[in-house]
Structures are given as C-alpha cells and as structure tokens.
N, C-alpha and C positions, 0 to 999 in steps of 0.2 A: 322507780332508777335512783330517791332521794336515800334507798337503802344498801346502795353498792349493786346491787343484781338485776340480771338480765334481765329486761323489759320486752314484754308482751303486749302493744296495747289494740285495741280498734286501732281500725285505720278512720273508723271517721270522726269527725268532734276533733274536741280539744288534743287528742294523744299526734292528731294528723300534724301540727303542727309542733311539740314536741318532741318531738325519736322522730332522728334522723335513724330514717330503715336499713338496720345493717350496720350501720357505725353508735348509736347511742342504744339501738331498743331495734326491737321489730314491730312493723305492723303488721296484721290480720285483717281480717274480714269477713266479720263477723257470719253473713252468708255464704260464708265459702269455708267451708271448717272440713275440705281435704288440703284445700290451696294452709288451711292455719294446719294441719296437721302434718304435713312436710315439710311450712318452717320451721316447726316445733324441732320434728325429728333432724330435720337434718345441718338447724342449730347443735344438738346434741349430741350426735354423730363428732361433730366438727370439732368438740370438749371435749371427746373420748379421743376420739386421736387426735387433738390436739393442746393443751389441756388453759396457752396460756391464751387463749379463744374467749373463751371464758373471763377473765383478766379484763383482752381488749373489752370488749363486747362492756362489760364492767364501770370501766372507767372510763369508755366514751360517752357512758351516760351520766356517772358524775361530772364532766369534766360541762355537760352536755346541760347542767344541773345548775352549775358554776359560773356557766358564762350569759343565762339567759332568764332562769328561774331564780335568783336572792333574793329578801326580805328588802337588799338593800339593791337592788338590778329594780325588787318594785317600788320601791315609797319613791327613791330618785322617781321611774317613770309617772307619779300619782300626783309629784308638788309638781314635774312640767303643765300635768295636764291640768291645775290649780291654776299653774301660773295662765298657763293658756286661760284656760275660761274666768279668771277676773280678767285676767284685760278684753276679752270678748269682753264684757257685761260690762267692761270702763268703754269702749269704741260702744257698743251701739244705749245703749247709753237703757238697760233692760230695767226697769220699770219691778219696783217690792210684786208687786198686784200682777204678773204678768211671767214673774216665774212661781209664784206663790198659783196662778191658774195655771200652767206647765206641769207645776210638782203634784197638783190631787191630781190632772189628766193620768197623766203615771202610775201616780198609786190606783189610780182608779182599772187603768190599763190593766197593771201587771204586779198587784202586792196586794191589792181589796181582799179575795179571794184568798190571797197563803195565808195571810194574816185570822181570817177566820175562820180558820182548819187551824191554827196552833190552839190550843188548851190553856187554860187558863190557872194558871196556880191556884191554888183551894187554901187556904188560913189556917195554921190547927186549933 
C-alpha cells in the first residue's frame, strides 16, 4: 500500500483493520480460493475497462496510510499511551517491586522462548 500498489491481503488479523475493502485495497479469505480468485479477476477486468480504477484503489491505499499509519501518528499515540501510563502509575502508587514482578512475568510468558532461540553473535 505504501508503494501505491493496489493491495490484496488476508481478511484475518491486521490487514482487516488497515484495508477498507474496495476503497484502499481488497480483503481475501485464504480459505476460499475461488472467492479470492474472483476478487482478483474482477479488479483486473475493471482496471482494463477503466484504467482510472487502478489509480483510484492506489490512491485510496495511500490516503489510508497517510491518515492512519504514519510515523507521526504512531509517535503521537505512543506518547499518549506513555502519558496515560505515567498518570496511572502516579495515581495507583505502583512501586518498583510490583512493576519488576510484572515485567518478569511478562518476559517469562512471552519472550523467554523467543530470546533463547536467537543465536548469539560469535566473535571473530
């Protein structure tokens, strides 16, 4: 989408939130190949009959990216979240021991296996 190409992505997970079907790209269901093929064929037939159709979908994708998914927007949301967390921490009087236990639990549940699978760098 960021390159201005019409985007076809799964209707599951993140792309379902990012793409507005028929405006900024197309959702396809990987479990229904016939429907996915029909969506692709329909898009290319419309684009052959009306070359502006390709541009319309491309511009829709770019517009969606610029409205929702720029680094500026991401950084503003992140700063907002850190502000909310800072306020919550201040109000709840969360001490360091509690937050360290929480982080250790989170690490053990989510990242330990991933961290163990990363090979260590070898010195030359």
